[in-house]
C-alpha positions in Angstrom: -2.1 -6.1 -85.7 -0.9 -5.0 -82.3 2.8 -5.3 -81.3 4.2 -8.4 -79.6 7.6 -9.5 -78.3 7.9 -12.4 -80.8 9.6 -10.2 -83.4 11.1 -7.8 -80.9 9.2 -4.8 -82.3 8.2 -2.8 -79.3 9.7 0.5 -78.2 8.7 -0.4 -74.7 10.8 -3.6 -74.3 13.0 -2.4 -71.4 16.7 -2.9 -71.7 19.3 -2.6 -68.9 19.9 1.0 -67.8 16.8 2.3 -69.6 14.5 4.8 -67.9 11.3 3.7 -66.1 8.3 3.1 -68.3 5.9 6.0 -68.8 2.1 5.6 -68.9 2.0 4.5 -72.5 4.8 2.0 -71.9 2.9 0.4 -69.1 -0.2 0.2 -71.2 1.8 -1.5 -74.0 3.2 -4.0 -71.5 -0.3 -4.9 -70.3 -1.6 -5.2 -73.8 1.1 -7.9 -74.5 -0.9 -10.1 -72.1 -4.1 -9.4 -74.1 -2.3 -10.0 -77.4 -0.9 -13.3 -76.2 -4.5 -14.5 -75.8 -6.4 -12.9 -78.7 -3.6 -12.5 -81.3 -0.8 -14.9 -81.0 -0.9 -17.7 -78.5 2.7 -18.7 -79.2 3.4 -15.9 -76.7 1.2 -17.6 -74.0 4.3 -17.7 -71.8 3.7 -13.9 -71.3 0.4 -14.7 -69.7 1.8 -17.6 -67.6 4.5 -15.3 -66.3 2.1 -12.5 -65.5 -0.2 -14.8 -63.6 2.7 -15.9 -61.4 2.8 -19.6 -62.2 5.3 -21.8 -64.0 3.2 -23.5 -66.7 -0.1 -23.3 -68.5 -1.3 -26.4 -66.7 -0.7 -24.7 -63.3 -2.4 -21.6 -64.6 -5.6 -23.4 -65.7 -5.7 -25.4 -62.5 -5.5 -22.2 -60.5 -8.4 -20.6 -62.4 -10.4 -23.8 -61.9 -9.7 -24.4 -58.3 -9.4 -20.8 -57.0 -12.0 -19.0 -59.1 -14.5 -21.3 -60.8 -15.1 -23.9 -58.1 -15.6 -21.4 -55.2 -18.1 -19.4 -57.3 -20.1 -22.5 -58.1 -20.0 -23.9 -54.5 -21.2 -20.6 -53.2 -24.5 -20.9 -54.9 -24.8 -24.7 -55.4 -24.5 -26.6 -52.1 -24.8 -30.0 -53.8 -22.0 -29.4 -56.2 -19.1 -31.8 -55.7 -15.7 -30.8 -57.2 -14.4 -34.3 -56.6 -16.9 -35.9 -59.0 -15.6 -38.4 -61.5 -16.9 -40.9 -64.1 -15.5 -44.4 -64.7 -15.6 -45.6 -68.2 -14.1 -49.0 -69.3 -11.9 -49.1 -66.2 -10.5 -45.6 -66.5 -11.5 -42.7 -64.2 -12.3 -39.2 -65.5 -12.2 -36.7 -62.6 -13.8 -33.3 -62.9 -10.8 -31.7 -61.2 -8.5 -33.0 -64.0 -10.6 -32.5 -67.1 -12.2 -29.2 -66.0 -8.9 -27.3 -66.3 -8.2 -29.1 -69.6 -11.4 -27.8 -71.0 -10.3 -24.3 -70.1 -7.3 -24.8 -72.2 -9.3 -25.9 -75.3 -11.7 -23.0 -74.6 -8.8 -20.5 -74.6 -7.5 -22.0 -77.8 -10.6 -20.6 -79.6 -10.0 -17.0 -78.5 -7.5 -15.9 -81.2 -9.6 -17.3 -84.0 -10.2 -13.8 -85.5 -6.9 -12.5 -84.3 -8.4 -9.2 -83.2 -9.2 -7.0 -80.3 -9.8 -3.3 -79.9 -8.5 -1.1 -77.1 -11.5 1.2 -76.2 -9.6 3.1 -73.5 -7.3 2.9 -70.5 -6.4 4.4 -67.1 -3.1 4.3 -65.4 -2.7 5.0 -61.6 0.8 4.3 -60.4 1.5 0.7 -61.2 -2.2 -0.1 -61.8 -3.2 -0.3 -65.5 -6.9 -0.6 -66.3 -7.8 -1.6 -69.9 -11.2 -1.5 -71.5 -11.2 -3.8 -74.5 -13.5 -5.2 -77.0 -12.9 -8.8 -78.3 -14.8 -11.4 -80.3 -17.2 -13.3 -78.0 -16.7 -17.0 -77.2 -19.5 -19.4 -77.8 -19.3 -23.1 -77.0 -19.4 -25.4 -80.0 -22.7 -27.2 -80.7 -22.8 -30.7 -79.3 -24.8 -33.4 -81.1 -27.3 -34.8 -78.7 -30.2 -37.2 -78.4 -31.1 -40.8 -79.1 -31.2 -40.3 -82.8 -27.5 -39.3 -82.8 -26.6 -42.1 -80.5 -28.1 -44.7 -82.8 -25.9 -43.4 -85.7 -22.5 -43.8 -84.0 -20.0 -46.2 -85.3 -19.6 -49.0 -82.7 -16.0 -49.5 -83.9 -15.0 -45.9 -83.2 -14.0 -45.7 -79.5 -14.5 -41.9 -79.4 -18.0 -42.1 -80.8 -19.1 -44.9 -78.4 -17.7 -43.0 -75.4 -19.4 -39.8 -76.6 -22.7 -41.7 -76.9 -22.3 -43.1 -73.4 -21.7 -39.6 -72.1 -24.7 -38.2 -74.0 -27.0 -40.8 -72.5 -25.6 -40.1 -69.1 -26.0 -36.3 -69.6 -29.6 -36.8 -70.7 -30.5 -39.0 -67.7 -29.1 -36.5 -65.2 -30.5 -33.4 -67.0 -34.0 -34.8 -67.1 -34.3 -35.8 -63.5 -36.7 -33.9 -61.3 -33.9 -33.5 -58.8 -31.4 -32.3 -61.4 -30.0 -29.8 -58.9 -28.5 -32.7 -56.9 -26.5 -33.8 -60.0 -25.0 -30.5 -61.2 -21.4 -31.8 -61.0 -22.3 -34.8 -63.1 -24.1 -32.7 -65.7 -21.0 -30.4 -65.9 -18.5 -33.2 -66.2 -20.5 -35.0 -68.9 -20.6 -31.8 -70.9 -16.9 -31.2 -70.4 -16.0 -34.7 -71.5 -18.3 -34.6 -74.5 -16.4 -31.4 -75.7 -13.1 -33.1 -75.1 -14.0 -36.4 -76.7 -15.1 -34.5 -79.8 -11.6 -33.1 -80.0 -10.0 -36.4 -79.2 -8.6 -34.9 -75.9 -6.1 -33.0 -78.1 -5.0 -29.9 -76.1 -4.1 -28.1 -79.3 -7.7 -28.1 -80.5 -10.5 -25.8 -79.5 -14.0 -26.3 -78.2 -15.8 -23.2 -79.4 -16.3 -20.4 -82.0 -16.1 -16.6 -81.8 -19.5 -15.1 -82.5 -20.3 -11.4 -82.1 -18.3 -9.2 -79.7 -18.0 -8.5 -76.0 -16.4 -5.7 -73.9 -14.5 -6.1 -70.7 -12.5 -4.1 -68.3 -9.2 -5.7 -67.1 -6.9 -4.6 -64.3 -3.2 -5.4 -64.1 -0.1 -4.3 -62.2 2.9 -3.1 -64.3 6.0 -1.9 -62.6 8.4 0.8 -63.8 10.7 -2.0 -65.0 8.0 -3.5 -67.1 7.0 -6.5 -64.9 3.4 -7.4 -65.4 1.1 -9.1 -62.9 -2.5 -10.2 -63.4 -4.5 -11.8 -60.7 -6.8 -14.9 -61.1 -10.0 -12.9 -61.2 -8.9 -10.6 -64.0 -7.3 -13.4 -65.9 -10.6 -15.3 -65.7 -12.4 -12.2 -67.0 -9.9 -11.9 -69.9 -10.6 -15.5 -70.8 -14.3 -14.8 -70.7 -15.0 -17.3 -68.0 -17.4 -15.2 -65.8 -19.1 -14.1 -69.0 -19.8 -17.7 -69.8 -21.0 -18.4 -66.2 -23.3 -15.4 -66.5 -24.8 -16.6 -69.8 -25.7 -20.0 -68.4 -29.5 -20.3 -68.1 -30.3 -21.0 -64.5 -33.6 -22.7 -65.4 -31.8 -25.1 -67.8 -33.7 -23.9 -70.8 -30.7 -22.2 -72.4 -27.5 -23.3 -74.1 -26.8 -26.8 -72.9 -23.5 -26.8 -74.8 -22.1 -24.6 -72.0 -20.3 -26.5 -69.3 -22.0 -24.1 -66.8 -25.5 -25.2 -67.7 -27.6 -25.3 -65.5 -25.3 -24.1 -62.7 -26.4 -21.0 -60.7 -23.7 -18.3 -60.5 -23.6 -14.7 -59.3 -26.0 -12.4 -61.2 -23.3 -9.8 -61.7 -19.8 -10.6 -63.1 -16.6 -9.2 -61.8 -16.6 -6.9 -64.9 -18.8 -4.3 -63.1 -16.6 -4.2 -60.1 -13.5 -3.4 -62.1 -15.3 -0.9 -64.3 -16.0 1.3 -61.3 -12.3 2.1 -61.1 -12.2 3.6 -64.6 -12.5 7.2 -63.5 -9.7 9.0 -65.3 -10.6 7.1 -68.5 -8.5 7.8 -71.5 -10.1 6.8 -74.8 -7.0 7.4 -76.8 -5.1 4.5 -78.3 -1.5 4.5 -76.8 0.2 4.3 -80.2 3.0 6.8 -81.2 2.2 8.9 -84.2 4.8 9.7 -86.9 5.1 11.7 -90.1 5.8 10.3 -93.6 9.6 10.2 -94.0 10.2 10.2 -90.2 12.2 7.1 -89.2 11.1 5.0 -86.2 13.6 2.8 -84.4 12.3 -0.2 -82.6 13.9 -2.0 -79.7 15.4 -4.7 -81.8 17.3 -2.1 -83.9 15.0 -2.2 -86.9 14.4 1.3 -88.3 11.1 1.7 -90.2 10.3 4.7 -92.4 7.0 5.1 -94.2 8.0 6.5 -97.6 4.6 6.9 -99.4 1.0 5.8 -99.7 -0.1 5.7 -103.3 -3.8 5.5 -104.4 -3.6 3.5 -107.7 -7.1 2.8 -109.2 -5.4 0.7 -111.9 -3.6 -1.6 -109.5 -4.0 -5.3 -110.6 -6.5 -7.1 -108.4 -6.9 -10.2 -110.5 -6.2 -12.5 -107.6 -8.8 -10.8 -105.4 -11.8 -10.2 -107.7 -14.2 -11.5 -105.1 -13.2 -8.5 -102.9 -14.2 -5.9 -105.5 -17.5 -4.1 -104.7 -18.5 -1.2 -107.0 -21.0 -0.1 -104.4 -18.3 0.8 -102.0 -15.8 3.7 -102.1 -12.9 1.3 -102.4 -9.3 2.4 -102.8 -6.3 0.4 -104.1 -3.3 1.6 -102.0 0.4 0.9 -102.3 2.2 1.4 -99.1 6.0 1.7 -99.3 8.3 1.3 -96.3 12.1 1.5 -96.0 13.4 -1.0 -93.4 17.0 -0.6 -92.1 19.0 -2.8 -89.8 20.9 -0.5 -87.5 22.5 -3.3 -85.5 25.6 -5.4 -86.0 23.5 -8.5 -86.2 21.2 -10.1 -88.8 17.4 -9.4 -88.6 15.2 -12.1 -90.1 11.6 -12.3 -91.1 11.3 -8.9 -92.6 8.8 -7.6 -93.5 6.5 -9.0 -90.9 3.1 -8.5 -92.7 1.2 -9.6 -89.6 2.7 -6.6 -87.8 1.2 -4.1 -90.2 -2.3 -2.8 -90.6 -4.1 -0.2 -92.6 -7.4 1.4 -91.6 -9.8 3.6 -93.6 -11.5 6.7 -92.3 -14.2 4.6 -90.6 -11.5 2.7 -88.7 -12.2 -0.4 -90.8 -9.2 -2.7 -91.4 -8.1 -2.9 -95.0 -7.5 -6.1 -96.9 -3.9 -7.0 -97.9 -4.0 -7.9 -101.6 -2.5 -11.2 -102.6 -0.4 -9.5 -105.2 1.8 -8.2 -102.4 3.4 -11.5 -102.3 4.5 -11.0 -106.0 7.1 -8.4 -104.9 10.6 -9.7 -104.6 11.4 -8.5 -101.2 14.2 -9.7 -98.9 13.3 -11.6 -95.8 16.6 -11.0 -94.1 18.5 -7.8 -93.4 22.2 -8.2 -92.7 23.9 -5.7 -90.4 23.7 -2.2 -91.8 21.5 -3.2 -94.8 18.3 -1.4 -95.9 15.6 -2.4 -98.3 12.3 -1.0 -99.6 9.1 -3.0 -99.1 5.7 -2.6 -100.6 2.3 -3.8 -99.3 -0.9 -3.5 -101.4 -4.2 -2.9 -99.7 -7.9 -2.7 -100.7 -10.0 -0.4 -98.5 -13.8 -0.4 -98.3 -14.0 3.3 -97.6 -12.3 6.7 -98.0 -9.5 8.2 -95.9 -7.9 9.6 -93.9 -6.0 6.3 -93.9 -4.1 5.1 -90.8 -1.1 2.8 -91.2 0.1 1.0 -88.1 3.4 -0.8 -87.9 4.0 -2.4 -84.5 3.3 0.4 -82.0 3.9 3.2 -84.5 1.3 4.8 -86.7 0.9 7.3 -89.5 -2.2 9.2 -90.6 -2.4 10.0 -94.3 -5.0 12.5 -95.5 -6.6 11.2 -98.7 
């Protein structure tokens, strides 16, 4: 996993009187915004702060009103952003439920908890990241008269969904469908939301395949991060979704942008043009075995050894064994030391450690790791050894990453 601020493990977390950030420090700060979306959304406040607003609600409203609606209205003169439906005496405005849909769409993005930094460029305070992430795909919506006949009339969500589905079908099949784009969009949005019971903690999609994007942010020497609405929308894969929408209406009608016409080129291309002094290296500090690494929260981490043990018990993970592959059973041992006068909890943080084989494929942490009796709290001045067992699918050299430090072991 990549580093985040939730456990304080980042050598780039600026403290008072520290020197200004270097290039790698600025990249790490920008990556915290990416990680808050694709790794751990408990850190979403990082994104909110970087976007210059006070809440997620304000952030999604800004994306909807300042980015999505102007793009749609530019190419669709009949589109009405004030459209609403009234169902059983209650109004459902597009301008309210559109931003809510963006929230549920964003909830799906960390499903695989992964992204890959393909490269970066730093020019003053401008940080440009090229990243690869899992690709969002809207969830399949049941449609048609056959489905509507099967709904439970006593279930209010099912009856509302069926009402919306019939409405969607009527508008989508009209010869003058172009005059009803906002109604088609709203009915699709509400169908997604009704399926999730309007619960803002649920998601409305799945991650299928991968996509690459180039994102631009501003990072000051003091570590303050800013991302504008256009780049935030790109990071949330919104222009990608708009681009995928089939303008003829023959494509994925699960997309809220079906069949709305949008620009033929996304903002991705415009940002990519700025990647001239492109650096393909991952900004992660390298260390030697036995060399201690001190993180900003005072935790000192030392990689002691990486042992290849073909006899390591894998009884709990038999389904992972594949004799056709060049698998290795590795035991990684760290020493963690608390150099502060305060207690450090939640050690070791397994989610902050990764191991990769020589083909850059992430290794699997074996379940028997949890059998080790390892302390979860380090009092002031205390040290302890920790072991993590991994199964790789390929040979070395093996790369171990803890937070924003890494070790390369030739095997």
